[in-house]
N, C-alpha and C positions, 0 to 999 in steps of 0.2 A: 504494500500500500504506500509506504513512504517512498520507495523507489519510483513508483509511478508518478507521485506528486513532484519529486525532484526532477525526473525526466521530462515531465510536462512543462515545468517551469523553465528548464534549460532550453527546451525546444522553442518555447515562446520567445525567450530572450534572443536566441539565434535568429529566428524569423524576423523579429522586430528590428534587429540590427541591420538587416538587409534592406529595409524599407526607408528610403531617404525622406519620405513624407511623414515619418512617424512622429516627429516633433522633437523637442529637447529631450536628450537622454538623461536618465536619473544620474545624479552626482556629476553631471557635466558642468565644467566651469564656464563662466561668461566668455572668457578668452577662447576656450576651446570651441564653444558654440559659434562664436563670431567667425573664427578662422574657418570652421567647417562650412558655414553658410556663405561666406564670401567667396569660397573656392567652388561653390556649386553654381549651376545655371539658374537655380530657383530664386535666389536672392542676390542679384548682381550689385545692388547699391548698399552702402553702409547703413543708411537709414532703415531700409527694409529688413536687413539682417539684424540690426539692433532691436527693432520692434519685435522681431521673431524671438530673439534670445533673451530679451529683458524679462526678468521674473517680476511677479507682482505680489503684493500683500493685500488681499481682499480688494482687488481692483485698482490699487494704487501702485504704479510702476516703481520698482526699486532701482536705484542707480546701478549701472553695470560695474562689476568688480574687474578692473583692468590692470591690476598690479603687475608690473614687470613687462607690460606690453605698450611701450611708448608709441609705436605706430598706430595702435588702436586708440590710444588716448588722444593722439593728434586728430584722428578722424572723428572721434566723438566730440571734441571741442569744435571742430569745423561744422559738424552737423547739429551742434547745440544740444547734445544728449548728455544727461547727467551721468557721472561715473565717479568711482572712488579708486584710489591707487594705494 
């Protein structure tokens, strides 16, 4: 029984990892999400990628956490998007 549950969960995780439209992955950082989205054809602009990656707290967008990513910080400033470093 436990093996079936673990196998089912692992299978869902693998299948979900193959779908680029799945959404933000659990435990994915803002920097990782932005880099992934900016390299895809789905979100070619920083503004769209940032809107996609920005997490929210009950409908209120949280600043992007861009520590150590100076290039993304510069793009966020240019797009007037709140971030922390």
